[in-house]
N, C-alpha and C positions, 0 to 999 in steps of 0.2 A: 504494500500500500504506500504510494508516494505521498510526500508532504505537499499539499496543494495550497499552502499558505502558512504564515508564521503562527497563526492561532489554531491550526488544525491538529486534532489529536486522533481522530478516527474517521473512517468513511464507510459507507454501505455500498456493497457491490450490487448493482441493479441489472447489469447486462454483460454477457460475454459476447465478443464479436469474433472470437477464434475458437478452435476446437483442437483436441489432441491430433497430432499429425500435420497440422498446418505449418507452412513455412512463413516466417515473419522477417521483416526488414526494419531497419532503423526508421522511425517516424510513423510506422503503421499504428492505427488506432486499434487497440485490442480489447478494451473494456470501457464501461461507463460506471462511474462512481458518484454516488449522491453525497454531497457535503452540505454544510450550512449555507453555502453560497449557490447551491443548485447542482445540477447534473454536470459532471466534467468528464470529457473523453480522455482516457488514459492512453498515452503513446508508449511504444516500446523503444528502447535505446540500444538494443542488441540485435544481432542477426542470428537466426537458427531455426530449429524445429520445436514446435510445442510438444513437450513430453507429457505433461499432465496439468490439469487445472486444479490448483490446491484449494481454492476458495469457492464456496457455493454461493449462488445468487441469493441475495437477501441477507448475507452475513455482514455484520458490522465489525470491521477489523481495525485495530490500531495502526498508526503510521509505522511502517517497517515490517508489517506482517507479510508473509509470502502469499502471493496471488496465484502464481503459476510457475512451472519449471520449464525453462527454455534451454535446449541443448545445442551447442555449437556443432558444426560439421565434424563428425568423428568422435565426439565426446560421449563417454559412457554415461548411462543414467546413474543417478545417485543410489547408493546402497539403501535398502529399506531400513527404517529405524529398528534398532534392536528391541525385542520385547523386554519389558521391565522384569528384573530378577524376581523369582518367587519369594513370597514373604517367608521368613524363617519359621520353621516348625514350632508350634507352641510347646512350651516346656511340659514334660510329662507330669501328669497329675500326681500330686503328693498323696501317698496312701493316707486314708482317713485316720488311721491310728497314729501315724507319724505327725499328721497335722495337729491332732489333738495334743500330742506330746509337746509340740513347739509352741502352742498357743497358751499363754498364761491365763489362769482363770480370772474372770471378770465378775465383779459383784453385780447382782441383778439390780436394775434401777427401781426406784420406788414407784409404785403405780401412780399414774397421772390421769386425771379425768379427760376423756377424749374431747378435742375441740371440734367445732363444726367444720365440715369439709369446705373447700374453696368455693363451692357453689351450693351450699346448704340453703334450702328453700322451704318455706312453709307450704302445707298442702293447698291452702287457698290460693297462694301466689302461683303455685305450679299449675293449677287448673286455669287461672286467668292467663298465664303466659302461653299455655297450649291453645286457648281460644283465640288469642291475638297473634299467634305465630311468632312469638318473640324468643330468641335464643337466650336462655338464662345464663349461659356461660359468659355472656358479655355484660351481665348486670353486676352492679356492686351493691351488696346488701347493707342495709342500715339498721337491721334488727340486732338483738343481743348476739354478741359473738360474730357479727357479720352475716347473719342469716338474711336471705332475701325475703322481704315481706310484700304484702299486697300493694302497698304504696310505691314500692320500687318498680314493680311491673307497670302500674298505671302511669307513673311518671315517665317511664321509658317510652310508653306508647304515645305520649303527647309530644315528645321531642321530634322535630322535623329531621329527616335523614339528610346528612350532609351530601351536597352534590359532588359527584366525582370530579376530580380536577380535570380541567380542559387540557388536551395536549397542545403543546406549543405549535403555532402555525409556522409555515415556512418563512414568513416575513419576520416573525419573532425570532426564529433561529438565525436568520441573516443579520438582524439587528444585534444579536448577541455576538455573532462572529465579527461584525464591524467594530463593535465596542471593544472586544478583546484585542483586536489588531491595533486599533488606534490608541488604546490605553498603553499597550506595550510599546508602541512607537514613541509616545510622549514621555514615557518613563525611562526609556533606554537611549533615545536619540536626542542629543543636545541640539535642538532646532535653532536656527537663526533665519531672519527674513530680510529680504531687500525688495523694494517696490519701485516701479517706474511706470509713468503714464506715457504711452507710445502712440504716435500718429500712425493709424492704419488706413488712412484714406487712399494711399497709393495701391495697397493690396485690394481694397474694395473696388476701386476703379478698374484694376487689372481683371478682377473676377467678372465684372459686368461685361467687359469685352470678350473674355474667354467663354463665358456662358451664353453669349448672344445666339439665339436660334436653337439652342440645345434643349431637349426635353428634360424635365426635372430629374429623372433618374440618372442623367449623364452630367449634371451640373456639379461643379466643384464649389464647396462651401468654404467659408473663412476658416472653419475649424481645421480643414486639411492643410491650409497654409500654416496655421499655428503648429500643428504636429510636425510638419516638415521643417519649419524654421527651428523648432526646439531640438529636433534630431540633429540638424546641421550644427547648431550651437554646442550641443553636448559632445559631438565628435571632435570639436576644437578645444573644449574645456573638459579634459578627461576626468577631473575630480567631481564632475556632476553625473558621471555615467558609469554605473557598476553596482557592486554589492559589497556591503560591509558584513563579514561573517567571521566568526572565531577570532574576534579581536583585531582583524586586519581588513583593509580595503583592497578589493580586487577590481581594477578598472576593466571595462568590457571593450573588446575590439570592435564589436558591432553595437548599434543603437537599437534596442528593442523598446519602442516607444509605447508605454502603457497609456491607454485611452480610457479615461473615466467614463463609464456608461451608467446613466440613471435608468433603473428598471421600472417597468410599469407597476404601479401600486406601491412604489417605494423601494429603497435598497440601492446599493451601488456596487459595481465591480469594475476592475481596471485591467482587462486583458491587454496583452501586448501585441502591437503591430510589429512583427518580426523583421529585423534588418531594414528599418525604415529608411536608411540612407540609400538603399538600392532602388527605391521606388520614386517614380516621378509623381507629379501632383495628381494626375488622373488615377494612377495606381494607388496612391495614398488614400484618395477619396473612396475608391472601390473597396479597399481593405478596411476602412473605417465602417462603411455600410455593412460589410460582411460581419465584422466583429459585433456591431450593435444588434444586428438581426439574430445572430447565434447566441449572444448574451441574453437577449430577452426570450429566446426559445429554450434556454438552458442547455446549449450544446457547445460549450467552449472546450478547448483542449487543455490538458495539464500544462504543457509548455507555455501556453499563452497566459496562464495564471501564475506561473512561477519564474519565468525568465525575463520579465520586464526589467529594464535597466534605468529608466527614468519615466516618470508619469506626467502626463499633461491633462489638466482638468479645466475645462472651459464651460462657462455658464451659457454659451450659445448666443443667439442673436438678441435676446431680451433678458433682462434680469438686473441684478445688482452690478454696481460699477467695479467692485473688487472682491476678491476672495483670498483667504489665506488657508492653504491646505496642510494636511498632516502627511508626512512622508510614509510611504508603504515600505516597511522593512522586508527584505534587507537592502532596498534601494537607499540612495543617499540624497536625492533631490526630487522635488515636485514643482511643476510650473502651474500656477493658478492664474487664470485669465478671466477677467470680468467681461460683461457684455459691452459691445461698442456703444458709445454715447457721443452725440454731437456736442462739441465744446468750442468756444473761441480759441483759436490757435494762431501763433505767429509764424507766417511763412513768407520768407524774403522780405522781412520788415513790415509786413501788413498783417492785420488781424483778420482772419477768415474763419468761417465755420468748418470744422473738420471732425471726422469720426476718429475717436481715440479709444484706446483700451488700456486698462491698468493691469500690468503684469506683476505678480508677487511670486518671488522665488523662495521656496522653503528649502533650506540646505542643512546638511549634517556637519556640525562644527568639528567632529572628529576627523573629517576628511578635507574640508575646505574652510576658507574664511571669506571675509567680505570682498577681498580683491578678486578672487576667482569668481565669486557670485556676480560681481559687477561686470566682469569681462563676459560672462555668459549673457547677461542682459544686453550688453552692448552688441554682441554678435546677433542676438535675436532682433534687436531694433534695426540694425543695418539691413537685415534680410527683409524686414517689412517695407523698406523703401525700394527694394529691387526684387519683387516677387517673381518676376519673369526668370530670375536666376535659379529659382527652385525647380 
């Protein structure tokens, strides 16, 4: 069972997509696991042949538990587990005479008056309990010596039965998962924040020309430019792109841009757009649409949930001017972008109306400081003035 998030402790196997005898390659989807954040497709990272499926559908397994056995070409199957050794034979019974000889005589205790049993009940109370269908073993007696009397039975019949606890809804489980991850993030990552208001009018003008005459399904949105610009900036400022694990920072050679997706009905996930630097704007937009669709359908892949190297969270076309995000561990940075707002702006010495966006960078002080964060923001802002270069 792979770890699909810093807060995950266990997952439930809901579907096998392979069977014994199948050949699998790196990247193949082999199973679907249900977590607090929804159904996640599990990929294989080895090549070989499926020897056996160790886990049954419906089983809830802790992280690290075996799901299946995959054998490489020519590899022998593992030896079956050895049976547990038989329990040692019980000691031979001691002859009765010898036992008596070894046992010192004990004085007989003084006779004591018998106490009422744990569920002693008066005859009248027993008849009433039978009439009302009440389990007397669950009653507490108030009579002499704890005897259950008629008043105890009648009082129990008047008490309303407690409603069974409601099972937690999927949304409640997701909220718990988000709370656990964000609490861990704030407790273990020394966050610091830098903000800048950026002129995005050149990017909006560029998109109007680019999207002219295209159907809605083929149009590129401002969010794609944000993701692409953040990926470019992260590739130049290495301290913003990677994972902090086991007390050390490991920068990533590729930029897997996490895209925060709001789910219908509430909740949030941030699957990664893998190797975002290799995509052009149209491919970035198509990849984001795909991620959003599969996130809301509950069909994300394990790698998309665990291999993001920096996350971009945007409020979209409408909403608040600014947002400050919490870093998704083990990542070390998160880019928060407010919605565009028209504001008076100085361009070539003249005050003109422009669309501007407030960017807030959340960064990990164990890995970077204000200078690297400021450089990231500068790179991002420069790309907003030349979107055609993306």
